[in-house]
PLY file of the C-alpha trace (Angstrom):
ply
format ascii 1.0
element vertex 512
property float x
property float y
property float z
element edge 511
property int vertex1
property int vertex2
end_header
64.64 -71.95 4.38
63.05 -70.04 1.55
62.96 -71.06 -1.79
63.59 -68.83 -4.67
60.96 -68.39 -7.24
63.75 -67.14 -9.73
61.57 -66.93 -13.02
58.95 -65.00 -11.49
61.09 -62.80 -9.29
63.52 -62.13 -12.19
60.78 -61.22 -14.73
59.04 -58.84 -12.48
61.83 -57.37 -10.61
64.67 -57.08 -13.44
65.29 -56.85 -17.07
66.76 -59.88 -18.55
68.05 -60.46 -21.84
68.67 -63.92 -23.54
70.91 -62.68 -26.43
73.96 -64.67 -27.38
77.41 -63.56 -26.58
80.51 -62.68 -28.47
83.93 -63.74 -27.13
87.06 -63.02 -29.09
90.46 -63.97 -27.57
93.65 -62.10 -28.82
96.84 -64.46 -27.87
99.00 -62.48 -29.84
98.65 -59.52 -27.13
99.20 -61.57 -24.09
102.36 -60.47 -21.70
101.20 -60.34 -18.19
101.98 -63.50 -16.24
99.25 -64.37 -13.66
100.89 -64.92 -10.25
99.80 -67.69 -8.36
99.42 -65.89 -5.30
96.29 -64.19 -7.18
94.84 -67.19 -5.42
95.79 -66.74 -2.09
94.27 -67.59 1.05
94.02 -66.23 4.50
93.54 -67.62 8.13
92.80 -65.58 11.22
92.52 -66.49 14.77
88.92 -66.01 14.50
86.12 -68.40 15.32
86.86 -71.72 14.24
89.44 -70.88 11.41
92.38 -71.96 13.42
90.93 -74.02 16.26
88.81 -76.83 15.38
89.21 -75.82 11.64
93.01 -76.12 10.69
94.12 -77.09 14.27
92.72 -79.80 16.44
96.24 -80.89 18.85
97.77 -83.48 18.86
95.68 -85.05 21.39
92.53 -84.67 19.56
90.20 -87.72 18.76
89.87 -85.88 15.13
92.50 -87.98 12.82
95.37 -85.47 12.79
99.08 -85.11 11.90
101.07 -83.32 14.66
97.89 -81.55 15.61
96.58 -80.32 11.95
93.35 -82.28 11.23
94.22 -84.64 8.37
90.98 -83.84 6.23
91.33 -80.21 6.25
95.18 -80.32 5.55
94.59 -82.72 2.38
91.81 -80.36 1.20
94.14 -77.43 1.48
96.85 -79.65 -0.39
94.52 -80.49 -3.09
93.86 -76.70 -3.43
97.63 -75.92 -4.04
97.63 -72.73 -1.92
100.23 -70.48 -2.99
100.52 -68.06 -0.20
98.52 -68.04 3.49
98.17 -64.81 5.30
98.43 -64.81 9.28
97.63 -64.12 12.47
95.08 -61.56 11.00
92.84 -59.50 10.34
92.35 -57.62 13.44
93.55 -59.94 15.46
97.38 -59.29 14.20
97.49 -55.91 15.94
96.77 -57.50 19.26
99.04 -60.72 18.58
102.05 -60.75 20.78
104.38 -63.32 19.32
106.10 -64.63 22.10
102.83 -65.70 23.82
102.83 -68.15 20.98
106.05 -70.14 21.25
107.74 -72.55 23.30
106.16 -75.73 25.37
102.23 -75.19 24.68
101.26 -76.02 28.45
103.19 -72.65 29.45
101.57 -70.34 26.61
99.41 -67.72 28.00
95.73 -67.51 27.71
94.01 -64.20 26.36
90.61 -63.17 25.65
90.23 -62.48 21.85
88.50 -59.30 22.08
88.00 -58.45 18.41
86.10 -61.72 17.71
83.47 -62.95 19.89
85.60 -63.01 23.31
86.78 -66.37 23.19
89.86 -67.62 25.31
92.92 -67.85 22.69
95.17 -70.56 24.19
98.13 -69.68 21.75
98.45 -73.47 21.04
98.74 -72.39 17.30
101.80 -69.96 16.94
104.93 -68.99 14.97
106.22 -72.57 14.74
102.64 -74.22 14.13
101.87 -71.54 11.27
105.35 -71.76 9.66
105.36 -75.54 9.63
101.92 -75.49 7.96
103.25 -73.42 5.18
106.09 -75.77 4.63
103.37 -78.98 4.71
101.16 -77.00 2.18
104.07 -75.68 0.02
103.23 -72.32 0.37
104.55 -68.76 1.08
103.70 -67.61 4.63
102.56 -63.95 4.61
102.89 -62.77 8.20
101.02 -59.56 9.56
103.07 -57.51 12.04
101.99 -55.85 15.00
101.89 -51.98 14.46
98.54 -51.21 16.44
99.30 -52.55 19.94
103.20 -53.69 19.17
106.49 -52.15 19.54
109.42 -51.84 16.94
111.45 -53.91 18.93
108.96 -56.56 19.23
108.27 -56.99 15.36
112.08 -56.73 14.62
112.74 -59.43 17.30
109.85 -61.73 15.64
111.62 -61.31 12.17
114.96 -62.39 13.56
113.34 -65.26 15.20
111.79 -66.58 12.09
114.47 -65.70 9.63
118.06 -65.45 11.32
120.72 -68.03 10.67
122.97 -66.36 13.27
123.90 -67.32 16.77
121.93 -64.25 17.81
119.74 -64.53 21.03
116.54 -64.85 18.85
118.03 -67.53 16.66
119.13 -69.42 19.66
115.66 -69.04 21.19
114.09 -70.64 18.19
116.41 -73.68 18.22
115.61 -74.06 21.84
112.09 -74.41 20.69
112.71 -76.89 18.27
113.43 -75.28 14.84
117.27 -75.31 14.04
117.05 -73.74 10.24
115.54 -70.46 10.07
112.09 -70.32 7.85
111.81 -68.55 4.56
109.33 -65.57 5.07
108.68 -63.77 2.22
105.69 -61.53 2.75
105.47 -59.05 5.82
102.84 -56.96 6.56
103.59 -53.93 8.35
100.22 -53.36 10.28
96.43 -54.27 9.17
93.66 -52.10 8.49
95.70 -49.07 10.39
92.70 -47.07 9.43
90.54 -49.15 11.54
90.92 -52.02 14.08
95.04 -51.46 13.71
95.25 -48.59 15.40
92.48 -46.17 13.87
95.06 -43.76 12.41
95.07 -41.22 9.97
97.02 -42.16 6.39
99.41 -39.26 7.19
100.30 -40.72 11.01
100.25 -44.30 9.45
103.10 -43.44 6.73
105.57 -42.01 9.50
104.60 -45.30 11.49
105.45 -47.56 8.52
108.65 -45.61 7.89
109.77 -46.14 11.47
108.63 -50.02 11.55
109.89 -50.92 7.92
113.58 -49.58 8.51
113.76 -52.41 11.37
112.18 -54.97 9.60
115.49 -56.59 8.58
116.64 -59.07 5.82
118.53 -62.01 7.60
121.03 -64.29 5.37
119.44 -65.06 2.16
116.00 -64.13 3.19
114.37 -60.97 1.77
111.22 -59.69 3.16
108.39 -58.31 0.73
107.33 -55.63 3.04
103.65 -54.82 2.33
101.86 -51.13 3.70
98.63 -51.21 5.20
96.31 -49.73 2.45
92.88 -48.25 2.34
89.37 -49.64 3.15
87.61 -50.14 -0.21
87.40 -46.94 -1.80
89.42 -44.42 0.31
91.75 -43.30 -2.58
93.36 -40.62 -0.35
94.80 -43.33 1.90
96.76 -44.79 -1.23
97.74 -41.22 -2.33
99.24 -40.26 0.90
101.14 -43.77 1.19
102.25 -43.72 -2.23
103.43 -39.85 -1.90
105.03 -40.63 1.33
106.33 -44.08 1.48
106.90 -44.66 -2.13
108.61 -47.52 -4.17
111.77 -47.57 -2.42
110.50 -48.24 1.00
107.33 -50.65 0.25
106.85 -53.57 -2.27
103.40 -53.85 -1.80
100.45 -51.75 -0.85
97.13 -53.49 0.19
93.56 -53.03 -0.20
90.60 -54.36 1.50
87.01 -55.05 -0.49
83.71 -57.12 0.83
80.75 -57.50 -1.05
78.45 -56.06 1.46
75.73 -53.66 0.37
74.19 -52.43 3.71
77.40 -52.08 6.18
76.75 -49.26 7.67
73.02 -50.24 8.29
73.97 -53.67 9.96
72.06 -55.19 7.42
74.28 -58.00 5.63
71.80 -60.15 4.78
71.54 -63.93 5.03
74.02 -66.26 3.18
71.00 -68.66 2.49
67.78 -66.98 2.35
67.49 -64.20 -0.42
65.74 -63.07 -3.29
67.13 -62.81 -6.96
67.19 -58.78 -6.35
69.36 -59.67 -3.40
71.69 -61.61 -5.82
71.94 -59.13 -8.15
72.74 -56.49 -5.97
75.37 -58.61 -4.30
76.90 -59.38 -7.41
76.89 -55.66 -8.45
78.55 -54.85 -5.49
81.26 -57.52 -5.72
81.82 -56.62 -9.40
82.42 -53.00 -8.17
85.91 -54.23 -7.10
87.11 -53.25 -10.59
86.58 -49.85 -10.37
87.85 -49.77 -7.09
91.32 -51.31 -7.63
91.48 -49.28 -11.05
90.92 -46.05 -9.08
93.80 -46.89 -6.64
95.97 -48.18 -9.46
95.89 -44.82 -11.24
97.24 -43.31 -8.13
99.87 -45.74 -7.85
100.82 -45.20 -11.48
101.26 -41.18 -10.86
103.86 -41.91 -8.12
105.18 -45.28 -9.66
104.87 -45.46 -13.20
107.31 -48.23 -13.56
105.00 -50.41 -11.32
107.70 -51.31 -8.81
105.01 -51.37 -5.90
102.72 -54.27 -6.08
98.63 -54.11 -5.35
97.63 -56.69 -2.83
93.86 -57.40 -2.50
94.71 -59.18 0.64
91.17 -59.36 1.83
87.97 -59.87 -0.29
84.76 -61.87 -0.66
81.09 -61.95 0.67
79.99 -61.12 4.61
76.74 -62.39 5.48
74.85 -62.43 9.09
76.44 -65.45 10.69
74.46 -68.75 10.57
71.57 -68.96 13.47
72.69 -70.21 16.61
76.47 -69.31 16.24
78.73 -66.87 18.09
77.81 -63.38 16.27
81.84 -62.81 16.80
82.91 -66.02 14.90
81.51 -65.21 11.43
80.84 -68.59 10.55
78.48 -68.34 7.26
77.38 -71.15 4.76
78.47 -70.76 1.10
75.95 -71.11 -1.80
76.23 -71.11 -5.67
75.87 -67.21 -5.05
79.14 -67.15 -3.22
80.73 -69.25 -6.21
79.90 -66.76 -8.90
81.26 -63.85 -6.52
84.50 -65.72 -6.50
84.68 -66.32 -10.21
83.71 -62.73 -11.17
86.33 -61.33 -9.01
89.10 -63.80 -9.91
88.05 -62.53 -13.47
88.57 -59.09 -12.58
91.75 -59.63 -10.51
93.38 -61.80 -13.93
92.98 -58.64 -15.94
95.34 -56.42 -13.83
98.16 -58.67 -13.07
100.74 -55.78 -14.17
99.73 -54.22 -10.85
97.81 -56.87 -8.87
100.25 -59.49 -7.63
98.20 -60.95 -4.82
94.75 -61.77 -3.68
93.72 -63.11 -0.32
89.97 -64.25 0.09
88.66 -64.30 3.62
89.07 -66.88 5.05
90.21 -70.42 4.44
88.38 -72.24 6.86
85.03 -71.74 8.67
85.00 -68.01 8.28
83.22 -65.90 5.93
83.62 -67.06 2.27
85.46 -70.17 3.36
86.87 -73.11 1.10
86.33 -75.46 3.92
83.67 -75.92 6.74
84.21 -78.28 9.69
81.79 -79.32 12.38
83.40 -81.66 14.85
84.78 -84.41 12.82
83.04 -83.58 9.85
84.00 -81.46 7.03
82.91 -80.20 3.52
84.07 -78.44 0.55
82.32 -75.35 -0.49
81.14 -74.26 -3.85
84.18 -71.51 -3.75
86.46 -73.98 -3.12
85.64 -75.56 -6.30
85.87 -72.26 -8.19
89.34 -72.16 -6.84
90.25 -75.75 -8.23
88.58 -74.83 -11.52
90.76 -71.99 -11.84
93.97 -73.68 -10.99
95.44 -73.77 -14.43
95.15 -70.28 -14.88
98.02 -69.92 -12.16
101.32 -68.45 -14.09
99.41 -68.76 -17.42
99.58 -65.56 -19.13
96.67 -63.48 -19.29
94.90 -63.31 -23.00
93.13 -59.96 -23.46
89.69 -60.40 -25.17
86.55 -58.75 -26.53
83.30 -59.60 -24.78
80.42 -58.58 -25.91
76.96 -59.43 -24.23
74.12 -57.54 -22.87
73.65 -56.24 -19.35
71.13 -57.25 -16.35
69.51 -54.30 -15.01
70.08 -54.31 -11.28
68.12 -51.01 -10.62
68.20 -47.71 -12.17
71.84 -47.17 -11.54
73.27 -50.51 -11.59
73.64 -53.64 -14.10
75.70 -56.51 -14.46
77.04 -58.41 -17.45
75.32 -61.70 -18.50
78.31 -63.49 -18.76
82.05 -62.98 -17.60
84.99 -64.64 -18.74
88.54 -64.83 -17.93
91.61 -66.90 -20.41
94.96 -67.50 -20.01
97.65 -69.67 -22.41
100.54 -71.78 -20.55
102.69 -74.03 -22.55
100.59 -73.43 -25.59
97.63 -74.47 -24.43
94.42 -72.20 -23.94
92.29 -72.06 -20.79
88.88 -70.45 -20.92
86.64 -69.95 -17.69
83.24 -68.48 -18.42
80.41 -67.59 -15.66
76.81 -67.19 -16.81
75.43 -64.73 -14.08
71.92 -64.99 -15.61
69.47 -66.52 -12.97
67.08 -67.13 -15.45
68.61 -68.04 -19.15
71.13 -69.99 -20.65
73.47 -68.09 -22.84
75.19 -69.62 -25.93
78.88 -68.00 -26.08
80.35 -67.81 -29.62
84.29 -68.14 -29.03
86.89 -67.02 -31.80
90.44 -67.16 -30.89
92.63 -64.76 -33.26
94.97 -67.03 -35.84
93.60 -70.36 -34.38
91.12 -72.85 -35.70
89.28 -74.30 -32.67
88.94 -77.74 -33.09
87.58 -78.69 -29.77
87.00 -78.19 -25.81
86.88 -80.18 -22.78
86.44 -79.01 -19.23
84.00 -78.98 -16.18
81.05 -76.95 -14.90
79.59 -76.25 -11.34
76.01 -75.53 -11.26
72.71 -75.87 -8.54
69.37 -76.22 -9.33
68.81 -73.18 -7.28
71.24 -70.27 -6.51
70.82 -70.44 -2.80
71.91 -74.37 -2.83
74.69 -75.25 -0.70
76.53 -78.41 0.35
75.74 -79.76 3.82
77.35 -81.88 6.53
76.32 -85.62 6.07
74.81 -85.23 3.00
75.79 -85.64 -0.72
77.28 -82.48 -2.32
74.67 -80.62 -4.12
77.67 -78.31 -5.89
80.90 -80.01 -7.45
82.50 -80.13 -10.62
81.05 -82.25 -13.31
82.27 -83.12 -16.90
80.80 -80.25 -19.21
79.09 -81.60 -22.73
77.58 -77.72 -23.63
80.03 -76.94 -26.12
80.40 -77.73 -30.35
82.76 -76.41 -33.09
81.24 -74.71 -36.22
84.08 -73.72 -38.86
86.66 -73.19 -36.31
84.42 -71.22 -33.87
83.73 -73.05 -30.44
80.06 -72.46 -29.35
79.47 -72.44 -25.53
76.14 -73.19 -23.87
75.86 -72.16 -20.44
73.22 -73.05 -18.30
71.69 -70.16 -15.90
74.08 -69.54 -12.92
77.01 -71.62 -13.87
80.76 -71.37 -13.88
82.64 -73.35 -16.58
86.29 -73.90 -17.48
87.33 -75.47 -20.51
90.76 -76.63 -22.40
90.69 -75.35 -25.89
92.17 -77.79 -28.71
0 1
1 2
2 3
3 4
4 5
5 6
6 7
7 8
8 9
9 10
10 11
11 12
12 13
13 14
14 15
15 16
16 17
17 18
18 19
19 20
20 21
21 22
22 23
23 24
24 25
25 26
26 27
27 28
28 29
29 30
30 31
31 32
32 33
33 34
34 35
35 36
36 37
37 38
38 39
39 40
40 41
41 42
42 43
43 44
44 45
45 46
46 47
47 48
48 49
49 50
50 51
51 52
52 53
53 54
54 55
55 56
56 57
57 58
58 59
59 60
60 61
61 62
62 63
63 64
64 65
65 66
66 67
67 68
68 69
69 70
70 71
71 72
72 73
73 74
74 75
75 76
76 77
77 78
78 79
79 80
80 81
81 82
82 83
83 84
84 85
85 86
86 87
87 88
88 89
89 90
90 91
91 92
92 93
93 94
94 95
95 96
96 97
97 98
98 99
99 100
100 101
101 102
102 103
103 104
104 105
105 106
106 107
107 108
108 109
109 110
110 111
111 112
112 113
113 114
114 115
115 116
116 117
117 118
118 119
119 120
120 121
121 122
122 123
123 124
124 125
125 126
126 127
127 128
128 129
129 130
130 131
131 132
132 133
133 134
134 135
135 136
136 137
137 138
138 139
139 140
140 141
141 142
142 143
143 144
144 145
145 146
146 147
147 148
148 149
149 150
150 151
151 152
152 153
153 154
154 155
155 156
156 157
157 158
158 159
159 160
160 161
161 162
162 163
163 164
164 165
165 166
166 167
167 168
168 169
169 170
170 171
171 172
172 173
173 174
174 175
175 176
176 177
177 178
178 179
179 180
180 181
181 182
182 183
183 184
184 185
185 186
186 187
187 188
188 189
189 190
190 191
191 192
192 193
193 194
194 195
195 196
196 197
197 198
198 199
199 200
200 201
201 202
202 203
203 204
204 205
205 206
206 207
207 208
208 209
209 210
210 211
211 212
212 213
213 214
214 215
215 216
216 217
217 218
218 219
219 220
220 221
221 222
222 223
223 224
224 225
225 226
226 227
227 228
228 229
229 230
230 231
231 232
232 233
233 234
234 235
235 236
236 237
237 238
238 239
239 240
240 241
241 242
242 243
243 244
244 245
245 246
246 247
247 248
248 249
249 250
250 251
251 252
252 253
253 254
254 255
255 256
256 257
257 258
258 259
259 260
260 261
261 262
262 263
263 264
264 265
265 266
266 267
267 268
268 269
269 270
270 271
271 272
272 273
273 274
274 275
275 276
276 277
277 278
278 279
279 280
280 281
281 282
282 283
283 284
284 285
285 286
286 287
287 288
288 289
289 290
290 291
291 292
292 293
293 294
294 295
295 296
296 297
297 298
298 299
299 300
300 301
301 302
302 303
303 304
304 305
305 306
306 307
307 308
308 309
309 310
310 311
311 312
312 313
313 314
314 315
315 316
316 317
317 318
318 319
319 320
320 321
321 322
322 323
323 324
324 325
325 326
326 327
327 328
328 329
329 330
330 331
331 332
332 333
333 334
334 335
335 336
336 337
337 338
338 339
339 340
340 341
341 342
342 343
343 344
344 345
345 346
346 347
347 348
348 349
349 350
350 351
351 352
352 353
353 354
354 355
355 356
356 357
357 358
358 359
359 360
360 361
361 362
362 363
363 364
364 365
365 366
366 367
367 368
368 369
369 370
370 371
371 372
372 373
373 374
374 375
375 376
376 377
377 378
378 379
379 380
380 381
381 382
382 383
383 384
384 385
385 386
386 387
387 388
388 389
389 390
390 391
391 392
392 393
393 394
394 395
395 396
396 397
397 398
398 399
399 400
400 401
401 402
402 403
403 404
404 405
405 406
406 407
407 408
408 409
409 410
410 411
411 412
412 413
413 414
414 415
415 416
416 417
417 418
418 419
419 420
420 421
421 422
422 423
423 424
424 425
425 426
426 427
427 428
428 429
429 430
430 431
431 432
432 433
433 434
434 435
435 436
436 437
437 438
438 439
439 440
440 441
441 442
442 443
443 444
444 445
445 446
446 447
447 448
448 449
449 450
450 451
451 452
452 453
453 454
454 455
455 456
456 457
457 458
458 459
459 460
460 461
461 462
462 463
463 464
464 465
465 466
466 467
467 468
468 469
469 470
470 471
471 472
472 473
473 474
474 475
475 476
476 477
477 478
478 479
479 480
480 481
481 482
482 483
483 484
484 485
485 486
486 487
487 488
488 489
489 490
490 491
491 492
492 493
493 494
494 495
495 496
496 497
497 498
498 499
499 500
500 501
501 502
502 503
503 504
504 505
505 506
506 507
507 508
508 509
509 510
510 511
């Protein structure tokens, strides 16, 4: 692997500044609670996300509980996942739910045409997914099949999962081993209907949504949070049509998908681990471009829904690189470096600013696919730098976002783009302020002078993740290069907190 000559590359290719950073928090203006679902996850029948990642089957030599591999199960429990989206992704619009119920030996096998042409044996289906959500203590988010399914099929699936009557579907569920209905809150009416979910125009999709959604009924005490398939990144026209033609009365959420890929149309996603400083800054600029993307969509939503009754859901986001050498191109298995961690932290910083409208995001994906939390190889498992970002940000869940003024220099990427040296997010919960800071600069440490209106800071304690090189990652069978450590770079002077951030680092602090 080519190592980065960070200082030389940065000095020659980029305009960098080492000026100190000013951050002032305004807790008196805090009003928007950060939903736990901002830290949502996504599991698709893709590569080894499900099979070999989450699910190995009861007869596997890999230690498991009822077929769920123990190490991954524990890692996800520790992460305190709030919501898990399933079964896709593109797979959702080819998924016929009745293939995945009943005795496993009787379930049909099919070819996963979207992802690598591998055989799907349907051993992980509705029961396995919803039981997993119960084990993890998270909300299920089920994506329904609009692309190749039918209204009847979707309606019966919802009835099967949630009905407490003695209807045929509810009795079939009981016959398959589940007496009580599951609680299913989030339900997506299609996925990427503009692309793999049917290649529809927005004008066509809104009529399909209205038709499908009316039969996506509530049973008993279960109340569905119906989510419309939203735009591809910056397609504002899609959002305009959905808001105008579907409106707040028929949907509770509208999605968008955004990946930090610069050369998608050229098919040059780049390596996950072999990249230059310039590549890093270009990726970060693309990732942080999600702020303009969501703001533009939310302006359209505000026009038709000024009371913000429709939630905005960024239910796919993250990095997308070329697959690791020697792996199936359709399985999207990629390594996860410190660069990915910084994409994660800066993205979460953005999402938390807009939780008056953004109520859920789902990073893609939870195990072994794209920007994963966990990677597995046989009976081995490792936690990625992105996993550790999510653990460090846990204190923000259900906290109230604190507005802040951040003043720092910009790092020049090219003639049109730049990124801030430092990114931050901050919240308060039970009177305790949590502050997360990211130094995006590859070559310089930065000292952040932190002030809090109406508060004399007495101290701070917290954790840091960092690496010798931005391209470092955790490897199977080796000691972790990247994991949280106690952070010692703070000092207090006259009620002001000074935080010295090493180059390319992420810190979370509790203020005293």
